[in-house]
C-alpha positions in Angstrom: -14.2 279.5 -110.1 -12.7 282.9 -110.4 -9.3 283.5 -112.1 -7.8 284.7 -108.8 -8.9 281.4 -107.2 -7.2 279.4 -109.9 -4.0 281.4 -109.6 -4.1 281.0 -105.8 -4.5 277.2 -106.1 -1.6 277.1 -108.6 0.7 279.1 -106.3 -0.2 276.8 -103.3 0.6 273.7 -105.5 4.0 275.2 -106.4 4.8 275.9 -102.7 3.7 272.4 -101.6 5.3 270.3 -104.4 8.4 272.1 -105.6 11.4 271.4 -103.4 12.9 274.5 -101.8 16.6 274.7 -101.1 16.7 278.1 -99.4 17.9 278.4 -95.9 15.5 281.3 -95.2 12.2 282.3 -96.7 12.6 284.5 -99.8 16.3 284.2 -100.0 18.3 282.6 -102.9 20.1 279.4 -102.2 23.5 280.3 -101.0 26.1 278.5 -103.1 23.7 277.7 -106.0 26.4 278.9 -108.4 28.8 276.2 -106.9 26.1 273.6 -106.9 25.3 274.2 -110.6 29.0 274.5 -111.6 29.8 271.1 -110.3 26.4 269.6 -111.3 25.7 268.5 -107.7 22.2 267.4 -106.4 21.2 268.5 -102.9 18.3 266.9 -101.0 16.7 267.6 -97.6 17.2 270.8 -95.7 20.3 272.8 -95.1 21.9 273.5 -91.8 23.6 276.8 -91.2 26.0 277.9 -88.5 28.2 281.0 -88.0 31.9 280.4 -87.4 34.9 282.6 -86.8 37.7 281.9 -89.2 41.1 281.9 -87.5 43.6 284.6 -88.3 45.9 281.9 -89.7 44.3 279.3 -91.9 46.7 276.5 -90.9 46.7 273.3 -88.9 44.6 270.2 -89.1 41.3 272.0 -89.3 41.2 275.2 -91.3 44.6 274.5 -92.9 43.3 271.3 -94.4 40.1 273.0 -95.5 42.0 275.8 -97.1 44.2 273.3 -99.0 41.1 271.5 -100.3 39.4 274.7 -101.2 42.4 275.8 -103.2 42.3 272.6 -105.2 38.9 273.7 -106.5 40.0 277.3 -107.1 38.8 279.0 -103.8 40.8 281.0 -101.3 39.6 282.0 -97.8 42.7 284.1 -97.1 41.0 287.5 -97.6 38.4 286.4 -94.9 40.8 285.1 -92.2 39.7 286.4 -88.8 36.2 287.2 -90.0 32.8 285.6 -89.2 31.4 283.5 -92.0 28.5 281.1 -92.5 29.1 277.4 -92.8 26.1 275.9 -94.6 25.7 272.1 -94.9 23.7 270.5 -97.7 23.3 266.7 -98.0 24.1 265.4 -101.5 22.6 262.7 -103.7 26.1 262.0 -105.0 28.4 259.5 -103.2 32.1 259.3 -102.7 33.4 256.1 -104.3 36.7 254.6 -103.0 38.2 251.6 -104.7 40.5 249.2 -102.8 41.7 245.6 -103.0 38.5 244.6 -101.3 36.2 246.3 -103.8 34.4 249.6 -104.1 33.0 251.3 -101.1 30.6 254.3 -101.3 29.9 256.9 -98.7 27.1 259.5 -98.3 28.3 263.1 -98.7 27.6 266.5 -97.3 28.5 269.7 -99.2 29.8 272.6 -97.1 29.4 276.1 -98.5 31.4 278.8 -96.8 29.7 282.2 -97.3 29.8 285.8 -96.2 26.1 286.9 -96.2 24.6 285.5 -99.4 27.9 285.3 -101.3 29.5 281.9 -101.5 33.3 282.0 -100.8 34.0 278.4 -101.4 32.9 274.8 -100.9 34.2 271.4 -99.8 32.7 267.9 -99.3 32.8 265.5 -96.3 31.6 262.0 -95.9 28.8 261.0 -93.4 27.2 257.9 -92.1 24.2 257.2 -89.9 26.2 257.9 -86.7 27.5 261.3 -87.9 30.2 262.8 -90.0 33.4 261.0 -90.9 36.6 263.0 -90.4 38.2 264.3 -93.5 37.4 266.7 -96.4 37.5 266.5 -100.1 37.7 269.1 -102.9 34.3 269.8 -104.4 35.8 268.8 -107.8 37.2 265.4 -106.6 36.8 262.8 -109.4 35.5 260.2 -106.9 32.3 262.2 -106.3 29.6 260.7 -108.5 25.9 260.1 -108.8 24.8 256.6 -107.7 24.6 254.2 -110.6 21.1 253.7 -111.9 19.5 256.1 -109.5 17.1 258.6 -111.1 17.5 262.1 -109.8 14.8 264.8 -109.6 16.5 268.1 -109.2 14.1 270.9 -108.4 16.6 273.7 -109.2 
């Protein structure tokens, strides 16, 4: 077999077996810096939508998100009134909540807010099989942890 054939087979193997976390071909993972900073593990594919931030980041929706973003050191104020991308990644990590009845765990989604390919901030929300659970958490919340005893392959 010629060298070019070996190289081609190697490249095909990489494309088929190495997970890709890009939301479009050839582009870097938006929010990779945040994912790495908080040692998060994404799985599956991302979902991207464009949203218009309100002029005033207040109220039960963007006011709450802005508050949670600030807890992790992010601020959307300079982008108020602008169109941004809202990118959702599912996480391997879970949110653990301890109560009198024991410990509950919830599946998580990471939401990256971006302008083009630049991440502006991130927050986390819980999800279950029927959809998302209302409420958001700071990306640096101490209750976000890897499942105990679960090996994680991270293709980053």
